[in-house]
N, C-alpha and C positions, 0 to 999 in steps of 0.2 A: 573575569570579574569575580570578586569575593562574594560568596554566598553566606549571608547571615541567617543561620537556621532558626534564630529566635525572633526575627522580625515579622510579626503577624499583622495583617490588616484584619481586624475583628469585624465580621459582618453582623448586622443587627436585624431584629424583626422588622424595623422600618425599612431597611434596605431590601429585605426579601419582598415586602409588600410593594416597594417601588418597582422592583423588577417584574412584578406581575406573575410570579411563579405559582403554580398550583400546589396544593398540599402534598401531592404525590412526588413532586420534585424535591431534590436536596441540592441547594445551591453550592457553588464553588466556595471553599474555604480559602479565600484569597490571601496571598502573601505578596507584599510589595517587593519589587526588584527595582532599585533606583534607576530612573531613566528608561525603564522598559515596561512592558505589559506585565500584569501580575501573573503568577503561577498559582495553581490550585493544589492544595495539600490534602493528602489522604494519610490518616494515621489509624491506630488500632480501634479508635472509637468513631471515626467519621470518614466518609468518602462521598463526594457529590454524585448525583444521579439525575437523569433526565428521562421523562416520559414523552414519547411521541404521541400526540393527540390527533386523532383523525378528525378533520374539519367536518362540521355539519352543514347541511344545505344553506346556502346564503351567507356563509362565513369563510374565513381563511385563518390559518395559524401560521405565524411567522416566528422564526428563531434567529437570533443575531448574536454573533461573537465579534469582538472588536479589540483593537489595540488599547482602547481606553479602559478595558476591563470587563466588558460584557462576556458572559459565557452561556450560550444557548438561552439568551434572554427571550422569553416566550411572550407572544402577544396574540390574542384572538380578537378579531374584529369582523364587522359585517362587510360583505362585498357591496359595492356601490354601483349605481347606474352610470354608464359611460357618459362622461361629459367632456367638454373641452378642458384641457389641463393647463392651458396658457403656455407662455414662452419658456418657462424655466423647468419644465418637467421633462423627464425621459420616459417615453412610453415603450412598454414591451408587449408584444401581441403574441399569444401562444396559439399555435396551429397544431392541434392534436391529430389532424388527418395526415400530416406529413411525418412519417416515421423512419427511423434509422436503425441502429444496432440495438440488440438486446443486451442488458447488463448482466454480467456474471457475478461481480461482487467486489469487495474491498477487504484488505487485511494487512497483516504485518508478518514478520519472520520470527520463528522460534529457532534461534541459534543456540550454541553452547553458552555464549555470553548472556543472552536473554534468560536462559534456564538457570544459570548460576545466580544472576541477580534476583530472579524471582524466588529461588530457594533460600536466598539470604534474608528474606523477609519473614515475618511471623505468618502463621497460618491464616490469621484474619486478613492481613495485608495481601497475602497471596490471592485469597478469594476476591478481595476488592479489586486487585489489578486485573485479574481475568474477567471479572464482571464488567469492569470499566470498558474493556475492549469488546467482549463477546456477549455480554448479558443483555437482556431486554431493557434494563435501565441504564445500560452503557451505550456505546456508539454502534453496537450490533454488527461488528465485523462478521464476515461469513467465509473468509478464505485465510490461508496462511502458507508461508513458504518455509522450507527447512532444508538444510544442507544434507547431502548424502556423504557422510563422513565429516571431516573437519573443514573449516574455512578460516579466514583470518580472525573472526570473532569466536575463537577458541583459545584455550590456554597454551596450546602447542599444535604444531602441524601434524596431521595424521590422516590415514585412510583405512579402509578395511582390508584385511588379507595382506598386510604388509610383509608377512612371512608365512610360508617360505617364499623366497623369490622365484620368479618364473613359474609360478603355480597356475598354469593355463586353465585348469579345471576349478580353480578357486575352492579347493578342498578345505581350506582353513577359514573360509569366509564366516565372519560373525560380527555382530554389532559391537560397538565400543562402549566402555563404561559411561561415556557422555550421553549416549542414547538412553541408557537405563536410568541414569541419575538425573538428567536434566531435560532433554528434549521430549522423550516419550511421556514422562509425567506431566509436563506442561501442556503437551498436545492433548492428552487425555482429559485434563482439567478443562481445557478449551472446549473439547467436544461435548463434555458433560454440561457445560454452562450454556452453550449456544442452543437456542430453540429452533435453529434451522441447520441443515447439514453443512459442515465445514469442509470446503474443498481445499485439498492439500497439494501444493506444488513442491516437488523435490528436485534438487539440483546438485550435481557433482562439481566441486571446484578443482579437485585433482585426484586421479586414481593413485594407487601405490606407485612409488618412485620407480620401481622396476619395470613398469609398463611404459615409461617415458624415455625418450631419446637422451635427455640430459641427466637422468637419474637424480633429479632434485625437485623440491617442491615449487620453486619459483624459477624464473628465467626463461630463455628461449627454449621451446620444447615442442615435441609432437608425440603422438601415440605411435609406438612401434607397430608396424603393420602386422607382425605375428600375434599381436594382442588385440586386433580389432574385434574378434568374436568374444574374447575374454572380457573386454570392456563392456560389450553389450550384455553379457551374462552378469557382470558386476551390478548393472542396474536391475536386472531381473531378480537377483538374489536379494537386493535391498527391498524390493517390493514384497518378496516372499517373507522376509524377516519382519518387516513392519506390519504386514497383515497378520502374522502370527502373534504379534503383540496387540492386536486389535485396532491397528491404525491403517485404514485404507487410503492409498494415495490416489488423487484425482488426475494429476499430470506429472510428467517428468520433463526436464529440458535437456538439451543435447550438449551440456557442459556450460558452466558459467563463463561469460565473457571470453570467448575463444581468441579474441584479438590480444588478450594479455600475454599469451604465450608466444605470440608472433612479434609484437612490439613490446619487448619485455621490460616495461616500466613499472608494472605493479610489483610490490614487494611482498605479495601474499600468494597463497596456493593458486596455481593456474595450470592449464593445459592448452597449448596452442593448436589451432586447427586452421588449415587453408580451406577455402571453399570447396576445392576439388576433393580433398581427403575427407572432409566432413560429409559431403554428398555421397561419396563411396561408402562410408561407414553406415550412414542412415539407410541407404538403399539395400545394402547387402548383409548388414549385421543387426543394428539396433531395430530397425523397422520390422523385419521378419521375425526377430526373436520375440518382440513384444506382441505383435499381431497374431502370432501362432501359439500363444500361451493363454493361460487363464486370465491374464492381465490385458487381454486384447482391447478392452474398453478404456484403458488408461490413456489419456491424451499425451501426445508427444508434441512439445513446443520447440521450434528451432530458434536459432540465433542466441537469445538470452544475452544480448549485448546492447550497445548504445544505438540510438535511433539512426545515426548516420551510417551504420553498417548495413542498413537495408539495401541500398543500391550498390555499395562497393563490395559487399560480402554475400548477403543472402540471395540477391538476384543472380549473382554470378554462380552460386552453388546450384540453384535451380536450373539455370541454363545449361550447366554442364551435366547435371544429374537430375533430369526431370522426374525420374522414378522416385526420388526422395520425397517429392511433394505428395505422393500417394500415401505416405506414412505420417505426414505432419498434419496436425490439426490447426496449427497456427504458429505465431511467433511471439516471443517474449522480448520486451525492450526495457532498457534501463534509463534512468533519469539524468545521469551526470552530463551527458553530451547535449541535452536539450537546449542549452543556452546558445548553442552554435548551429543548431539543426532546424530546418523548416519542418513544421508539424505535418504538412500535407504528405510527407513520406509515409506516415502511418496509414493513411487512406489507400495508399498504393497496394497494400497487402490484400484487403478484401476486393479491391477493384481488379487487380491483375490476377489474383488467385482466388476465384469465387469459392466460398465455403470456408475459407481460412480466416481466423480471427487474430486480433492483436491484444495481448495482455501486457500491461506495464508491471513488471515483476520485481523491481527493486528501486528504492529511492531513499536518500537521506540527505540531511543538511550537515554542514561542517566538514565535508569531504575534500574540498578543493585546497590546493596548496596555500592559497591566500587566506584561508580560514584559520587564523592563528588561535582563535578561541573555538575549540572543538565543541564543547558543551556550552551553549550561550543561553542561560536561563532567562526566560521571558522575552526573548528577541522576536518581535512580531514579524520582522522581515522574513524569517524562515517560514512562518505560517503563510505569509503573503506569497512566497515562492511556491509552496505546495499548492495553494489554492489556484494560482494561475496555471500551473502545470496540469493539475487534474482537470480543470475546465477545458483547457486546450486539448488534452488527450481525448477527453470524452467527445468533444466536438469534431474530432478527427477519427472517430469510429473505434476507439479503444473500448474493450468490454469490461475491464476491471483494472484496479490500481492497487499495487501492494507496496506498502512501506517496508523499510528494512527492520532492524531489531525492535522488538516490542518494548524492551526496556534495556537501559544501560546504566552504568555507575557514573559517578560525578566526573570521571575522566573521559567517559565515552567508550568504555570497554567492559570487560577485559578483551584484549586483542593482542595475540602473540606477535604480530608484526608492527605494533604501535600505530596502527591505522585507525586512530580514535575518531569518532564522529558523534553527532547529536542523535537524540531520540525523543519521540513525543512524551515518554515517561522516563524520568530519571529517579533511581532508587537511592535512598539514604538509610541503609539498614542501621547504621550507628545511631540515627535519630528515631528509629522505628517509624519511618514514613517514606512515601514516595511523592513526587510532584508531577503534575500534568502540565506540560508546556502548551503554549498557544497552538503548536502544530497538532496536538491531540484534538483540539476542538475544531481546527480547520478540517481535519480528516473526518470528524464526526458529522460535519454538515453534509457530507456525501453519503458515508456508509450507513448512517442511521435512517436516512430519508429516501434512499434509492436502493431498495431491496432487490435481490436477485429476481430476474424476470421483468424488471422495469425496462421500458423501451424509450430511447431518446426521441423527442419530438422537436419540431421546429419552433423557434422563438425568434421574433424579429424585433430589433431595437430601433426606435425612432427617437433620435436625440437632437437637442438644439445645436445649432451651428457653434463650433469652437468648443463644445463640451467633449470631454474624453469619454470614450466607450466604457461602459460598465460591463465587465466580463460576465457572461451568462450562459446557462445551459438549462434545458428543461426535459422532463420525463413524464410519462404516464406510468403509474405503478400498478402492480397486481392487486393493490388494495382499492382500486377504482378512485385514485386521486391523481391530480397533477402536481408535480413538484418543480419549482423554478428556483434556481440558485443564482444569486447576484453577488458580485464581488466589487465593492467600491474600494479601490486601491489608493484613492487620492485622500488628501488631508482635509477635505471639506465634505460636509453633509450633502447628499444628493437626494432630491425629491423625485420619486418615480411613481408611475402607475403601471400595473401589470394587468393586462386585459385577458380574460378567459371567457370565451363566449360573449354574452351580452352584459357581463359585469366586470368590474375591476377592483383591484386592491390599491389603495393609495398609501404609500409608505415614505418615511424618511430613512435613508441608509446612512448610519453614522460614518464618520471619517474612518478610513482604514478598517473596513469591516467586511464580513461575509454574512449574508442573510439567506436562509432557506425558507421558502414560502410554499405551503401546501394548500391546495384548493380541492373541493369536492368535484368529482367528475360530473359533467353535465350531459 
């Protein structure tokens, strides 16, 4: 789709009043996209902001974003006495006494591509972008993921210590220019902006080629056995180098998508692992190396691959190498196979392996072969997909959800493998602006209102016969509030009542919308 950089929808004072926004909020500067939902424009003089308002006793605050153009449309209203709602309402009953997993957080990825795009903006826009994600007037992300070395969202394939070859002691290990020019500056700006600690997850896509059986960045490969300890040390040295730069890592994963090097369809950096070899490496190399070091509290997450690999890969690894489980804090899962995989597999992790958690560590839209339009400005379907996936993951015990690149250019890159995809923020440095996609607001309905330490609680839907289910999830937050998130994915308004204790909120959910409702704790 052609993007007309000059086509603005000018918002007015009356429109602001209509949306019921408080004086502290800065509304979306909407730009029309023909046949699609609007995008929100940030330039050197303006960027939208949203304040989360804690509800007072006897009232609730609701925020709605929709395909029709609402963006965090805020409404405060009184709670009402519970009455019969008639035949046409859907009732939700919140049960705070039934609790599930504790939430760790939400975030996105600082890749080379994200850092390059961010640095291409003016200083003012750089600040706006980081604040939009991590600031108190933004959507308040509190996590991020970053590659250890290069990935496909780099301008070229690379790793640390590429030379000299066969350097088992990693005597030449040093960070790359991309770390100093792009990733670390962006991470430090994020850390300085966030009012809560930012938990960083780091992942290797590929070690130096000389450690691999195929001596190549892509294709069928495995780690040479003589470099098992070297690869563990590779992770240790990364942790040391980043800490020396003032960046402490919260977790590492055990290689990005290990299946890619076994079924070599991916055309970007990868390293293949069989379950048996990975279990051996974790048990005898990576686990002891990390746990017997000053980084013993860094979490180790296994898998870091599609949800469907839990039974066919992770369970097999644990069965063959149960000792590996002693070193793992949990597993990381990716988004792309969710369309063909039952979500109950996620709950199998904490059920079968008590004390282990599941983190959704990577997601993006525009990645499938049939997505001919990689960057689809204003396409609500992509926000819709995110909303459904996040609600499903949370309802099956996932503790956090990480998006992929924080920002990309209008092609969906840069990406050395031409593996272009979409992002919640797309930058247009030539126009001195960036735009926020519907996906950005979809993510914010979770990240801003479900802070770290929130606990998922039970919510029951009672709907009229023949009505479609409204996807839902609920939490009690550390701020002594209840948060209920409702997704009306259909093309008609839905009338709902949400019951909390002896009172309820009566709302109309716009067509194709997401609504976050916050109640005072009773």
